[in-house]
C-alpha positions, -999 to 999 in steps of 0.1 A, spaced: -31 389 105 -32 380 144 -65 366 141 -55 343 108 -26 333 126 -45 321 154 -72 304 134 -48 284 118 -30 274 152 -67 262 166 -73 244 132 -41 225 134 -45 218 169 -77 204 164 -76 168 171 -98 155 144 -74 175 119 -44 164 136 -56 125 135 -66 130 94 -33 144 91 -15 113 106 -38 91 87 -29 109 59 6 102 63 4 64 74 -15 59 38 11 78 21 40 58 37 21 25 31 13 33 -7 48 44 -10 61 15 5 37 -8 -13 47 7 -47 84 0 -39 76 -37 -31 58 -38 -64 81 -23 -86 110 -45 -71 91 -79 -72 82 -71 -109 117 -67 -117 128 -98 -99 99 -113 -120 113 -101 -154 149 -114 -148 133 -150 -132 112 -154 -167 142 -146 -189 164 -168 -168 139 -196 -167 134 -190 -204 168 -195 -213 173 -228 -190 173 -256 -216 172 -285 -188 142 -272 -170 110 -290 -173 80 -272 -189 61 -282 -159 87 -265 -135 84 -234 -158 47 -236 -154 50 -240 -118 73 -211 -111 47 -189 -132 19 -200 -113 36 -189 -81 43 -153 -96 9 -150 -103 -2 -164 -71 25 -141 -52 10 -110 -73 -25 -120 -64 -15 -120 -25 3 -86 -29 -28 -69 -42 -50 -88 -17 -24 -74 11 -30 -38 -1 -69 -39 -3 -67 -55 32 -46 -26 46 -70 0 29 -98 -15 41 -83 -17 77 -72 16 76 -108 28 70 -129 8 90 -103 11 120 -100 49 117 -131 64 100 -150 66 133 -125 90 148 -132 111 119 -175 107 121 -177 115 161 -192 145 171 -212 147 133 -247 141 135 
């Protein structure tokens, strides 16, 4: 029983394990924050589209421009998420690969 506890404590205190746990936490926090941001953005996009659609005096060119703007925003958000995932992997992967030969 004590050997099991000591082995678990040693495993938890291993720098690689601790580093991996920290990175998993950061990735989860980033993913959750990004998901909340996108949910809010999608809700605002739906509300804006409803509002713009009901505006009689808004020219079609303006509606088209607003639609393009929201598409551009969504694409940039996706690029931001990809960049965050790539940077996290590139930055911290050497720490987890160290000592493996």
